[in-house]
BAMI-378490 format. One line per 8 residues: for each residue x, y, z of N, C-alpha, C. Coordinates in nm, 3 decimals. Layout:
BEGIN
X/Y/Z/X/Y/Z/X/Y/Z  ...
This chain:
BEGIN
11.736/3.232/14.507/11.782/3.114/14.582/11.923/3.081/14.540  12.011/3.059/14.641/12.151/3.029/14.613/12.163/2.881/14.579  12.212/2.851/14.459/12.223/2.712/14.415/12.333/2.638/14.488  12.426/2.709/14.551/12.536/2.640/14.619/12.491/2.576/14.750  12.374/2.617/14.802/12.325/2.558/14.926/12.250/2.426/14.906  12.225/2.387/14.780/12.149/2.266/14.749/12.227/2.183/14.650  12.216/2.054/14.662/12.285/1.966/14.567/12.197/1.946/14.444  12.243/1.857/14.357/12.172/1.837/14.231/12.037/1.770/14.250
12.015/1.708/14.368/11.886/1.643/14.394/11.791/1.730/14.474  11.832/1.855/14.507/11.746/1.945/14.582/11.761/1.934/14.731  11.858/1.861/14.782/11.879/1.848/14.926/11.960/1.967/14.978  11.924/2.012/15.096/11.992/2.127/15.156/12.127/2.081/15.212  12.236/2.149/15.168/12.372/2.112/15.212/12.445/2.231/15.274  12.373/2.338/15.299/12.436/2.458/15.356/12.456/2.446/15.504  12.494/2.556/15.570/12.514/2.554/15.717/12.382/2.531/15.788  12.394/2.480/15.914/12.275/2.451/15.992/12.203/2.579/16.027
12.071/2.570/16.024/11.987/2.685/16.054/11.964/2.696/16.204  11.934/2.817/16.250/11.914/2.840/16.394/11.787/2.773/16.444  11.682/2.767/16.362/11.555/2.707/16.405/11.571/2.560/16.433  11.644/2.492/16.352/11.664/2.349/16.372/11.739/2.321/16.501  11.834/2.409/16.536/11.909/2.389/16.662/11.817/2.408/16.783  11.731/2.506/16.777/11.639/2.530/16.890/11.538/2.417/16.904  11.489/2.364/16.791/11.394/2.252/16.799/11.461/2.130/16.858  11.585/2.110/16.819/11.655/1.992/16.869/11.680/2.004/17.018
11.714/2.127/17.067/11.738/2.146/17.210/11.609/2.132/17.291  11.497/2.176/17.236/11.369/2.161/17.305/11.330/2.015/17.316  11.353/1.940/17.208/11.319/1.798/17.211/11.406/1.724/17.308  11.532/1.765/17.323/11.621/1.698/17.418/11.587/1.733/17.561  11.538/1.857/17.583/11.508/1.899/17.720/11.382/1.834/17.774  11.282/1.806/17.689/11.156/1.746/17.734/11.177/1.597/17.749  11.152/1.542/17.868/11.170/1.397/17.885/11.056/1.320/17.821  11.085/1.203/17.774/10.985/1.117/17.713/10.899/1.052/17.820
10.776/1.015/17.790/10.692/0.951/17.891/10.748/0.822/17.942  10.811/0.746/17.853/10.866/0.618/17.895/10.984/0.635/17.988  11.064/0.747/17.968/11.181/0.767/18.053/11.143/0.817/18.189  11.029/0.887/18.202/10.988/0.941/18.331/10.938/0.836/18.426  10.896/0.725/18.371/10.845/0.619/18.457/10.962/0.553/18.530  10.936/0.515/18.650/11.038/0.444/18.728/11.035/0.299/18.690  11.146/0.241/18.681/11.147/0.099/18.642/11.080/0.015/18.748  11.009/-0.086/18.702/10.939/-0.176/18.793/11.037/-0.265/18.864
10.998/-0.316/18.979/11.090/-0.404/19.053/11.130/-0.526/18.974  11.039/-0.573/18.887/11.073/-0.690/18.810/11.178/-0.661/18.706  11.196/-0.531/18.671/11.294/-0.497/18.569/11.434/-0.485/18.624  11.454/-0.502/18.758/11.588/-0.492/18.818/11.645/-0.632/18.840  11.771/-0.637/18.830/11.841/-0.764/18.851/11.853/-0.790/19.000  11.886/-0.911/19.043/11.902/-0.940/19.187/12.009/-0.856/19.252  12.109/-0.813/19.178/12.215/-0.732/19.237/12.173/-0.588/19.258  12.054/-0.549/19.212/12.008/-0.413/19.230/12.032/-0.325/19.111
12.112/-0.366/19.016/12.137/-0.284/18.897/12.025/-0.305/18.797  11.985/-0.198/18.730/11.873/-0.214/18.633/11.916/-0.301/18.516  11.826/-0.387/18.476/11.851/-0.475/18.360/11.797/-0.409/18.234  11.784/-0.488/18.129/11.734/-0.437/18.002/11.590/-0.389/18.018  11.554/-0.279/17.951/11.416/-0.230/17.966/11.319/-0.330/17.906  11.207/-0.347/17.970/11.103/-0.439/17.926/10.979/-0.358/17.891  10.898/-0.413/17.805/10.775/-0.344/17.763/10.674/-0.350/17.875  10.611/-0.234/17.899/10.511/-0.225/18.004/10.375/-0.265/17.949
10.298/-0.345/18.016/10.167/-0.388/17.972/10.079/-0.413/18.093  9.951/-0.398/18.073/9.855/-0.420/18.180/9.819/-0.566/18.184  9.831/-0.626/18.294/9.802/-0.768/18.313/9.684/-0.778/18.406  9.578/-0.850/18.359/9.461/-0.868/18.443/9.490/-0.966/18.554  9.427/-0.941/18.662/9.441/-1.032/18.776/9.347/-1.149/18.754  9.404/-1.266/18.728/9.321/-1.383/18.698/9.240/-1.428/18.819  9.282/-1.392/18.936/9.209/-1.436/19.054/9.075/-1.368/19.070  9.067/-1.242/19.030/8.942/-1.167/19.046/8.853/-1.170/18.922
8.893/-1.234/18.807/8.816/-1.234/18.682/8.697/-1.328/18.693  8.589/-1.292/18.623/8.469/-1.374/18.621/8.489/-1.489/18.523  8.468/-1.614/18.564/8.489/-1.726/18.470/8.397/-1.719/18.348  8.278/-1.662/18.364/8.186/-1.654/18.249/8.237/-1.560/18.141  8.319/-1.462/18.178/8.373/-1.370/18.078/8.484/-1.433/17.995  8.547/-1.538/18.049/8.656/-1.603/17.977/8.610/-1.726/17.901  8.481/-1.758/17.904/8.431/-1.876/17.834/8.428/-1.850/17.684  8.443/-1.957/17.607/8.440/-1.949/17.461/8.294/-1.940/17.416
8.262/-1.837/17.338/8.125/-1.815/17.289/8.124/-1.835/17.139  8.035/-1.920/17.094/8.022/-1.945/16.951/7.961/-1.825/16.880  7.980/-1.822/16.749/7.931/-1.707/16.672/7.779/-1.698/16.675  7.712/-1.815/16.672/7.565/-1.810/16.671/7.508/-1.779/16.809  7.592/-1.789/16.915/7.544/-1.760/17.049/7.581/-1.620/17.097  7.650/-1.546/17.013/7.692/-1.413/17.055/7.571/-1.318/17.057  7.575/-1.225/17.145/7.468/-1.127/17.160/7.525/-0.991/17.121  7.484/-0.945/17.005/7.537/-0.820/16.950/7.455/-0.699/16.995
7.325/-0.717/17.012/7.238/-0.604/17.044/7.153/-0.641/17.166  7.119/-0.545/17.246/7.032/-0.574/17.362/6.891/-0.604/17.318  6.821/-0.677/17.400/6.683/-0.710/17.371/6.592/-0.591/17.396  6.469/-0.601/17.346/6.372/-0.492/17.364/6.336/-0.474/17.511  6.335/-0.583/17.587/6.304/-0.572/17.729/6.414/-0.499/17.805  6.540/-0.522/17.764/6.651/-0.452/17.828/6.653/-0.304/17.794  6.608/-0.269/17.675/6.611/-0.129/17.633/6.493/-0.051/17.689  6.370/-0.107/17.674/6.250/-0.033/17.709/6.192/-0.070/17.844
6.243/-0.175/17.906/6.191/-0.215/18.036/6.099/-0.334/18.027  6.073/-0.400/18.140/5.991/-0.522/18.136/5.844/-0.496/18.111  5.793/-0.375/18.139/5.650/-0.350/18.124/5.609/-0.298/17.988  5.700/-0.295/17.891/5.671/-0.240/17.758/5.665/-0.355/17.658  5.560/-0.356/17.576/5.545/-0.458/17.471/5.605/-0.404/17.342  5.702/-0.472/17.290/5.772/-0.431/17.167/5.734/-0.528/17.055  5.692/-0.474/16.942/5.658/-0.553/16.823/5.767/-0.534/16.720  5.824/-0.644/16.674/5.932/-0.642/16.575/5.872/-0.683/16.441
5.881/-0.595/16.343/5.830/-0.620/16.208/5.947/-0.656/16.117  5.936/-0.770/16.052/6.040/-0.810/15.957/6.031/-0.725/15.833  6.147/-0.698/15.775/6.150/-0.618/15.652/6.091/-0.695/15.535  6.117/-0.825/15.527/6.067/-0.907/15.419/5.956/-0.995/15.476  5.833/-0.962/15.446/5.719/-1.037/15.498/5.672/-1.145/15.400  5.743/-1.166/15.291/5.704/-1.266/15.194/5.734/-1.405/15.249  5.638/-1.497/15.249/5.664/-1.631/15.304/5.763/-1.708/15.218  5.824/-1.808/15.279/5.923/-1.889/15.208/5.860/-1.974/15.099
5.731/-2.008/15.114/5.666/-2.091/15.012/5.643/-2.016/14.883  5.640/-1.883/14.888/5.617/-1.803/14.767/5.750/-1.766/14.703  5.771/-1.798/14.577/5.900/-1.766/14.512/5.914/-1.616/14.491  6.039/-1.571/14.489/6.065/-1.429/14.465/6.024/-1.392/14.323  6.062/-1.474/14.226/6.023/-1.454/14.087/5.912/-1.554/14.056  5.792/-1.505/14.039/5.677/-1.592/14.014/5.689/-1.651/13.874  5.675/-1.782/13.859/5.683/-1.841/13.724/5.569/-1.794/13.637  5.589/-1.796/13.507/5.482/-1.749/13.417/5.357/-1.834/13.429
5.245/-1.769/13.419/5.116/-1.838/13.430/5.088/-1.916/13.302  5.057/-2.040/13.319/5.028/-2.127/13.205/4.885/-2.100/13.158  4.874/-2.055/13.036/4.743/-2.023/12.979/4.698/-2.141/12.893  4.580/-2.187/12.917/4.524/-2.299/12.843/4.443/-2.247/12.726  4.487/-2.284/12.606/4.417/-2.240/12.486/4.326/-2.349/12.429  4.368/-2.474/12.441/4.295/-2.581/12.377/4.205/-2.651/12.479  4.089/-2.693/12.431/3.998/-2.773/12.511/4.046/-2.918/12.508  4.022/-2.990/12.617/4.064/-3.131/12.622/4.003/-3.212/12.510
4.080/-3.307/12.458/4.034/-3.388/12.347/3.917/-3.477/12.390  3.826/-3.501/12.297/3.710/-3.584/12.324/3.721/-3.720/12.256  3.840/-3.751/12.205/3.855/-3.876/12.130/3.841/-3.997/12.222  3.884/-3.983/12.350/3.877/-4.097/12.440/3.734/-4.132/12.479  3.642/-4.037/12.472/3.505/-4.061/12.515/3.415/-4.102/12.400  3.467/-4.111/12.277/3.386/-4.145/12.161/3.446/-4.267/12.092  3.365/-4.337/12.017/3.408/-4.451/11.936/3.337/-4.443/11.803  3.408/-4.477/11.697/3.354/-4.468/11.562/3.290/-4.600/11.523
3.199/-4.591/11.427/3.139/-4.713/11.374/3.238/-4.790/11.288  3.325/-4.720/11.219/3.429/-4.784/11.139/3.555/-4.800/11.223  3.623/-4.912/11.207/3.743/-4.937/11.285/3.859/-4.851/11.235  3.961/-4.843/11.316/4.079/-4.765/11.279/4.153/-4.828/11.162  4.158/-4.961/11.158/4.225/-5.029/11.046/4.153/-5.002/10.914  4.021/-4.997/10.921/3.945/-4.967/10.799/3.971/-4.823/10.752  3.979/-4.731/10.848/4.007/-4.592/10.812/4.146/-4.577/10.752  4.244/-4.649/10.807/4.380/-4.643/10.752/4.386/-4.708/10.615
4.305/-4.810/10.594/4.303/-4.871/10.462/4.247/-4.776/10.356  4.145/-4.697/10.393/4.093/-4.598/10.299/4.196/-4.487/10.274  4.270/-4.450/10.379/4.369/-4.344/10.361/4.483/-4.388/10.270  4.509/-4.518/10.261/4.615/-4.567/10.172/4.573/-4.570/10.027  4.446/-4.549/9.998/4.397/-4.549/9.859/4.355/-4.407/9.823  4.436/-4.331/9.749/4.400/-4.191/9.719/4.269/-4.176/9.643  4.226/-4.279/9.570/4.102/-4.268/9.494/3.980/-4.266/9.586  3.996/-4.309/9.709/3.883/-4.312/9.802/3.892/-4.201/9.907
3.976/-4.101/9.885/3.995/-3.990/9.979/3.938/-3.864/9.917  3.860/-3.791/9.993/3.802/-3.665/9.947/3.835/-3.557/10.051  3.886/-3.445/10.002/3.916/-3.329/10.087/3.811/-3.222/10.060  3.732/-3.190/10.163/3.617/-3.101/10.146/3.631/-2.988/10.248  3.600/-2.865/10.204/3.602/-2.747/10.291/3.460/-2.697/10.310  3.422/-2.672/10.436/3.291/-2.614/10.467/3.308/-2.463/10.475  3.240/-2.389/10.388/3.249/-2.244/10.387/3.108/-2.188/10.401  3.099/-2.069/10.452/2.970/-2.004/10.471/2.986/-1.879/10.556
2.875/-1.808/10.573/2.877/-1.684/10.650/2.882/-1.715/10.799  2.905/-1.611/10.878/2.912/-1.624/11.023/2.777/-1.667/11.079  2.782/-1.766/11.170/2.664/-1.817/11.241/2.560/-1.875/11.145  2.605/-1.940/11.039/2.511/-2.004/10.946/2.507/-2.155/10.962  2.578/-2.210/11.061/2.561/-2.351/11.094/2.667/-2.444/11.041  2.787/-2.397/11.010/2.892/-2.487/10.960/2.940/-2.581/11.070  2.963/-2.529/11.189/3.011/-2.613/11.298/2.903/-2.709/11.345  2.777/-2.666/11.347/2.668/-2.756/11.384/2.653/-2.866/11.280
2.674/-2.835/11.155/2.670/-2.937/11.049/2.782/-3.040/11.070  2.899/-2.994/11.114/3.008/-3.088/11.146/2.969/-3.176/11.264  2.898/-3.121/11.363/2.852/-3.203/11.476/2.755/-3.311/11.429  2.672/-3.280/11.332/2.579/-3.380/11.279/2.654/-3.492/11.208  2.759/-3.457/11.136/2.838/-3.560/11.070/2.913/-3.647/11.172  2.961/-3.583/11.279/3.028/-3.660/11.385/2.929/-3.754/11.454  2.808/-3.707/11.477/2.707/-3.792/11.539/2.667/-3.908/11.449  2.675/-3.887/11.317/2.640/-3.993/11.223/2.748/-4.101/11.218
2.874/-4.064/11.239/2.985/-4.158/11.226/3.040/-4.204/11.361  2.995/-4.147/11.471/3.045/-4.183/11.603/2.928/-4.217/11.696  2.957/-4.294/11.796/2.858/-4.329/11.898/2.860/-4.223/12.008  2.808/-4.107/11.976/2.811/-3.995/12.069/2.694/-3.904/12.038  2.645/-3.837/12.142/2.540/-3.738/12.128/2.605/-3.600/12.127  2.589/-3.527/12.021/2.656/-3.398/12.007/2.577/-3.283/12.069  2.462/-3.310/12.128/2.384/-3.204/12.191/2.397/-3.215/12.342  2.441/-3.106/12.404/2.457/-3.101/12.548/2.323/-3.060/12.610
2.259/-3.156/12.679/2.128/-3.126/12.736/2.137/-3.031/12.855  2.249/-3.034/12.929/2.262/-2.944/13.043/2.281/-2.800/12.998  2.368/-2.778/12.901/2.390/-2.643/12.851/2.295/-2.601/12.742  2.212/-2.697/12.695/2.115/-2.672/12.588/2.182/-2.611/12.465  2.290/-2.671/12.425/2.360/-2.627/12.305/2.440/-2.744/12.251  2.489/-2.729/12.130/2.568/-2.833/12.067/2.711/-2.832/12.124  2.774/-2.948/12.113/2.908/-2.963/12.170/3.011/-2.883/12.092  2.992/-2.870/11.961/3.086/-2.798/11.873/3.224/-2.865/11.880
3.234/-2.980/11.816/3.356/-3.060/11.820/3.474/-2.988/11.758  3.453/-2.916/11.653/3.565/-2.853/11.584/3.609/-2.721/11.647  3.538/-2.671/11.744/3.584/-2.552/11.818/3.669/-2.603/11.935  3.797/-2.622/11.909/3.888/-2.681/12.007/3.952/-2.579/12.099  3.938/-2.452/12.071/3.998/-2.348/12.156/3.900/-2.304/12.264  3.957/-2.255/12.374/3.874/-2.210/12.486/3.794/-2.087/12.447  3.859/-1.992/12.377/3.787/-1.871/12.338/3.680/-1.900/12.234  3.700/-2.004/12.153/3.596/-2.041/12.057/3.472/-2.095/12.128
3.493/-2.173/12.232/3.379/-2.226/12.307/3.308/-2.116/12.385  3.383/-2.019/12.435/3.321/-1.912/12.512/3.244/-1.816/12.422  3.298/-1.785/12.306/3.235/-1.686/12.218/3.141/-1.748/12.114  3.143/-1.882/12.105/3.058/-1.951/12.007/3.089/-1.905/11.864  3.218/-1.882/11.837/3.262/-1.838/11.705/3.387/-1.916/11.668  3.391/-1.970/11.548/3.510/-2.042/11.502/3.618/-1.942/11.462  3.742/-1.970/11.506/3.856/-1.883/11.477/3.957/-1.953/11.388  3.980/-2.080/11.409/4.076/-2.158/11.332/4.003/-2.264/11.250
4.059/-2.294/11.134/4.007/-2.402/11.052/4.055/-2.535/11.109  3.960/-2.625/11.137/3.991/-2.753/11.201/3.942/-2.866/11.111  4.031/-2.958/11.073/3.987/-3.071/10.989/3.948/-3.191/11.075  3.863/-3.275/11.020/3.825/-3.402/11.082/3.814/-3.506/10.972  3.865/-3.626/11.000/3.861/-3.737/10.904/3.743/-3.827/10.941  3.646/-3.836/10.853/3.524/-3.914/10.878/3.504/-4.012/10.764  3.455/-4.128/10.798/3.422/-4.231/10.697/3.273/-4.216/10.663  3.245/-4.171/10.543/3.108/-4.149/10.498/3.080/-4.236/10.375
2.954/-4.272/10.359/2.913/-4.356/10.248/2.855/-4.271/10.136  2.882/-4.313/10.013/2.827/-4.245/9.897/2.688/-4.294/9.865  2.634/-4.244/9.753/2.498/-4.284/9.714/2.490/-4.431/9.677  2.598/-4.491/9.632/2.599/-4.632/9.594/2.640/-4.724/9.709  2.654/-4.665/9.831/2.691/-4.747/9.945/2.840/-4.768/9.961  2.920/-4.703/9.882/3.066/-4.717/9.891/3.121/-4.618/9.992  3.216/-4.662/10.072/3.271/-4.578/10.179/3.386/-4.494/10.124  3.391/-4.371/10.172/3.499/-4.278/10.136/3.553/-4.216/10.265
3.682/-4.185/10.260/3.744/-4.112/10.371/3.738/-3.963/10.337  3.658/-3.892/10.410/3.637/-3.749/10.384/3.711/-3.667/10.491  3.807/-3.589/10.446/3.878/-3.495/10.533/3.805/-3.360/10.523  3.715/-3.336/10.617/3.629/-3.218/10.613/3.691/-3.111/10.701  3.705/-2.992/10.645/3.765/-2.879/10.717/3.658/-2.775/10.747  3.636/-2.754/10.875/3.541/-2.652/10.921/3.614/-2.518/10.927  3.572/-2.423/10.846/3.641/-2.293/10.835/3.562/-2.185/10.908  3.629/-2.081/10.956/3.557/-1.969/11.019/3.475/-1.891/10.916
3.366/-1.831/10.965/3.282/-1.752/10.877/3.301/-1.602/10.893  3.376/-1.561/10.995/3.399/-1.418/11.016/3.498/-1.366/10.913  3.477/-1.242/10.869/3.561/-1.185/10.766/3.704/-1.164/10.815  3.724/-1.147/10.945/3.859/-1.127/10.997/3.943/-1.254/10.990  3.878/-1.369/10.977/3.950/-1.497/10.970/3.933/-1.561/10.833  3.919/-1.479/10.734/3.901/-1.533/10.598/4.028/-1.600/10.546  4.145/-1.570/10.603/4.267/-1.637/10.559/4.263/-1.785/10.592  4.197/-1.823/10.702/4.183/-1.965/10.734/4.097/-2.035/10.629
3.992/-1.968/10.584/3.907/-2.025/10.479/3.982/-2.037/10.347  4.063/-1.938/10.314/4.140/-1.941/10.189/4.242/-2.055/10.191  4.310/-2.075/10.305/4.406/-2.184/10.315/4.338/-2.320/10.304  4.217/-2.332/10.361/4.145/-2.459/10.351/4.101/-2.486/10.208  4.063/-2.383/10.134/4.023/-2.403/9.994/4.141/-2.443/9.907  4.261/-2.398/9.941/4.378/-2.439/9.865/4.405/-2.588/9.879  4.369/-2.645/9.994/4.392/-2.787/10.017/4.276/-2.876/9.976  4.159/-2.819/9.957/4.039/-2.898/9.936/4.020/-2.932/9.789
3.954/-3.048/9.767/3.912/-3.087/9.632/3.779/-3.022/9.594  3.702/-2.988/9.692/3.573/-2.923/9.667/3.530/-2.848/9.792  3.423/-2.772/9.778/3.373/-2.691/9.889/3.223/-2.711/9.902  3.175/-2.706/10.027/3.033/-2.712/10.059/2.992/-2.576/10.112  2.903/-2.509/10.043/2.858/-2.376/10.083/2.734/-2.390/10.170  2.745/-2.343/10.294/2.635/-2.354/10.390/2.563/-2.220/10.394  2.429/-2.223/10.375/2.348/-2.102/10.372/2.237/-2.115/10.475  2.218/-2.010/10.555/2.110/-2.007/10.652/1.979/-1.975/10.579
1.880/-2.060/10.601/1.752/-2.042/10.532/1.681/-1.916/10.578  1.702/-1.872/10.702/1.635/-1.754/10.753/1.699/-1.626/10.701  1.832/-1.618/10.702/1.900/-1.497/10.658/1.921/-1.493/10.507  1.932/-1.609/10.446/1.952/-1.613/10.302/2.098/-1.589/10.265  2.118/-1.554/10.139/2.253/-1.532/10.087/2.303/-1.396/10.135  2.421/-1.395/10.196/2.481/-1.273/10.249/2.583/-1.217/10.150  2.635/-1.099/10.183/2.729/-1.032/10.093/2.858/-1.112/10.082  2.901/-1.177/10.190/3.028/-1.249/10.188/3.025/-1.371/10.096
2.905/-1.416/10.055/2.900/-1.533/9.969/2.961/-1.504/9.832  2.955/-1.381/9.789/3.021/-1.347/9.661/3.172/-1.367/9.674  3.226/-1.329/9.788/3.370/-1.348/9.809/3.404/-1.496/9.815  3.318/-1.575/9.882/3.344/-1.719/9.890/3.338/-1.782/9.751  3.238/-1.744/9.673/3.226/-1.802/9.539/3.343/-1.761/9.452  3.391/-1.637/9.465/3.504/-1.591/9.386/3.632/-1.666/9.422  3.654/-1.685/9.551/3.773/-1.757/9.595/3.764/-1.904/9.551  3.645/-1.961/9.562/3.629/-2.100/9.525/3.655/-2.122/9.376
3.608/-2.031/9.291/3.632/-2.042/9.148/3.779/-2.026/9.115  3.848/-1.938/9.188/3.991/-1.913/9.160/4.080/-2.027/9.206  4.043/-2.092/9.315/4.132/-2.191/9.374/4.097/-2.333/9.338  3.973/-2.362/9.314/3.932/-2.501/9.290/3.939/-2.535/9.141
């Protein structure tokens, strides 16, 4: 490549090429579409001489236009697609299925289901023989407060014994005649009532009389008897001043009683 034919920026500065001359002559010989058109009468001056060229455009004849086509149509009234009757004919039944068939009343994200664990309280339906002020007065005197834990094997009657104490101190019948079973006041969970097994240790404050007729505030804790929930029993023994060991007369002393006695000796 001859460097003298190009400048420092790479532009061609040499003699004109033959191809460029022929292209230019061909372009000059072919008339443009706009030049071939004859000027319109409106583009001529009154003297007959042509005036400045004007842009050619198609103008609709307003006299023949349909007035309905020139009316202003709102966005919500516009028709973008033909109807099913226009497409398939008047004798065809067309069923349109919506993509989202979920009703508006149903939320897209369903809220979490509220699970009820606790049974409704029964305090409103019962009344104690001792007044609330008397119970609070006993609670203010630590010498008259006793913390007791009920321990025993599974299904040996700890919860039923608590129902008997509640019936003794409250004006309520703890036996459900319709269900032919005890109410089980300390089984406050739904699964405990369904399975008839205590899972959590539940305390109750009861005013009980001693052998000399003196009243004491007894915080009695009903503990589970199943071995899988022995931690609830251990925690109750840590808080208790003493323990009541419940034994079923029919089954007698079970193997777990050794564990209960060992824990009681260690903690009490």
